[in-house]
Backbone bond lengths (Angstrom), bond angles and torsions (degrees), N, CA, C in turn:
res aa  C-N    CA-C-N  psi(-1)  N-CA   C-N-CA  omega(-1)  CA-C   N-CA-C  phi
1 M - - - 1.447 - - 1.514 109.59 -
2 R 1.316 116.26 148.10 1.455 120.84 179.80 1.516 108.93 -129.82
3 Y 1.304 116.22 132.00 1.450 121.37 177.38 1.517 109.10 -122.55
4 D 1.317 116.81 122.32 1.452 121.43 173.92 1.520 106.86 -99.03
5 V 1.309 116.66 118.22 1.457 120.61 -177.94 1.516 108.96 -115.74
6 N 1.317 115.65 118.65 1.454 121.98 177.53 1.516 107.90 -131.01
7 P 1.328 118.05 147.88 1.459 118.84 176.20 1.523 110.71 -64.63
8 P 1.321 117.77 141.14 1.468 119.78 -177.60 1.517 112.01 -69.17
9 D 1.322 115.79 145.60 1.456 122.29 174.11 1.521 107.27 -96.52
10 L 1.314 116.95 96.97 1.459 121.44 -173.65 1.520 113.34 -72.18
11 S 1.331 117.84 -9.18 1.455 119.52 178.19 1.532 111.27 -71.73
12 E 1.335 116.68 -18.95 1.455 120.63 -179.41 1.526 113.17 -102.52
13 V 1.320 117.32 14.95 1.465 121.01 -179.48 1.524 109.16 -70.40
14 R 1.337 116.17 133.86 1.457 121.52 178.30 1.517 107.81 -143.09
15 T 1.316 116.94 174.41 1.458 120.01 178.97 1.522 109.98 -73.13
16 A 1.302 115.54 155.65 1.454 120.79 -178.80 1.516 110.70 -72.84
17 G 1.309 115.28 130.38 1.457 120.42 174.65 1.520 109.70 -93.55
18 E 1.296 116.07 179.01 1.469 120.16 -178.46 1.523 111.75 -60.28
19 E 1.345 117.83 -39.61 1.460 120.25 -179.30 1.518 111.30 -64.36
20 D 1.346 117.54 -35.44 1.453 120.79 177.61 1.520 110.83 -66.65
21 L 1.323 116.57 -40.54 1.453 120.33 -179.82 1.521 111.30 -69.35
22 C 1.326 117.72 -35.46 1.472 120.64 177.31 1.528 110.39 -64.28
23 F 1.329 116.59 -41.87 1.461 120.15 178.31 1.519 110.47 -64.60
24 A 1.334 116.81 -43.30 1.465 120.75 178.86 1.526 110.74 -62.82
25 A 1.325 116.94 -42.11 1.466 120.76 179.49 1.531 110.50 -63.64
26 F 1.331 117.56 -42.62 1.466 121.01 177.83 1.526 109.88 -61.86
27 S 1.329 116.38 -46.23 1.460 121.02 -177.97 1.525 111.50 -61.19
28 L 1.316 116.70 -43.90 1.466 120.14 -179.91 1.526 111.57 -69.97
29 A 1.326 116.80 -38.63 1.462 120.33 -179.16 1.529 111.91 -65.06
30 H 1.329 116.98 -28.66 1.462 120.75 -176.06 1.528 112.34 -113.00
31 A 1.315 117.71 16.04 1.466 121.44 -179.75 1.527 111.38 -61.07
32 A 1.313 117.42 -37.20 1.463 120.81 -179.14 1.530 112.28 -71.50
33 C 1.318 117.42 -16.64 1.471 121.10 -179.28 1.529 111.63 -74.84
34 G 1.328 116.93 -18.98 1.463 122.08 173.84 1.509 114.56 58.15
35 D 1.343 115.85 -119.67 1.465 121.82 -175.37 1.518 113.43 -72.63
36 D 1.332 117.82 -4.33 1.459 120.55 177.27 1.526 112.31 -80.55
37 V 1.332 117.31 -3.57 1.461 121.29 178.01 1.524 108.48 -96.59
38 V 1.334 115.60 122.66 1.460 122.44 -179.32 1.522 107.82 -106.86
39 E 1.320 116.29 131.61 1.463 122.11 179.18 1.521 108.16 -117.42
40 V 1.338 115.76 125.38 1.463 121.11 -178.58 1.518 108.62 -129.24
41 R 1.319 116.41 127.39 1.458 120.86 176.41 1.513 108.32 -82.71
42 L 1.337 115.50 126.20 1.459 122.08 178.48 1.522 108.11 -109.04
43 G 1.288 116.77 92.44 1.453 119.90 -176.71 1.512 111.03 77.01
44 E 1.327 115.35 -159.73 1.457 120.79 -175.51 1.523 113.85 -82.42
45 R 1.333 117.44 -28.97 1.462 119.54 -170.83 1.519 114.79 -124.83
46 A 1.307 118.51 10.47 1.468 120.41 -178.65 1.524 110.03 -124.35
47 L 1.319 115.08 145.46 1.457 121.82 -178.58 1.521 109.04 -134.86
48 L 1.317 116.88 127.48 1.454 122.12 176.95 1.517 108.06 -101.85
49 E 1.312 116.77 128.69 1.463 122.80 176.04 1.517 107.32 -116.75
50 W 1.338 116.57 128.68 1.454 121.12 -178.34 1.515 108.29 -133.23
51 C 1.326 115.98 120.28 1.459 121.57 174.97 1.519 107.00 -98.82
52 T 1.325 115.94 106.27 1.461 120.09 -177.62 1.519 111.59 -71.42
53 A 1.333 117.87 -26.40 1.462 121.27 179.24 1.526 111.20 -68.76
54 C 1.329 116.76 -39.54 1.474 122.03 -177.54 1.520 112.49 -98.52
55 D 1.332 116.95 -7.79 1.460 123.08 -177.11 1.532 111.45 57.55
56 V 1.353 114.77 50.01 1.462 122.26 179.68 1.526 108.04 -124.09
57 M 1.324 116.32 134.15 1.457 121.17 178.76 1.525 109.20 -131.96
58 R 1.341 116.56 134.07 1.467 121.99 177.43 1.509 108.93 -135.71
59 I 1.330 116.55 146.87 1.458 122.60 173.44 1.511 107.22 -114.97
60 F 1.322 116.03 128.63 1.456 122.30 -178.15 1.523 109.44 -111.74
61 V 1.329 115.90 126.24 1.455 122.99 178.48 1.524 106.98 -132.66
62 P 1.341 118.50 127.52 1.463 119.23 179.44 1.520 111.91 -68.33
63 C 1.314 115.80 144.17 1.455 121.51 175.85 1.518 109.28 -81.55
64 D 1.302 117.51 139.22 1.467 120.88 174.99 1.516 107.79 -83.99
65 K 1.326 115.38 129.98 1.468 120.00 -178.14 1.484 111.19 -106.98
């Protein structure tokens, strides 16, 4: 496992959009699956989440506002 820890840049804080809530919902729904959740960065702005235990895959891309 790899964890990148950086201090947050609070100047870019904004309200949660639908894509943020979908990612949070996926993360919470599969929190018990632990190491069975695979996270892959697809380019600079896309994230693939795959829960091998539940056989569920989602791609998250932020909306431009």
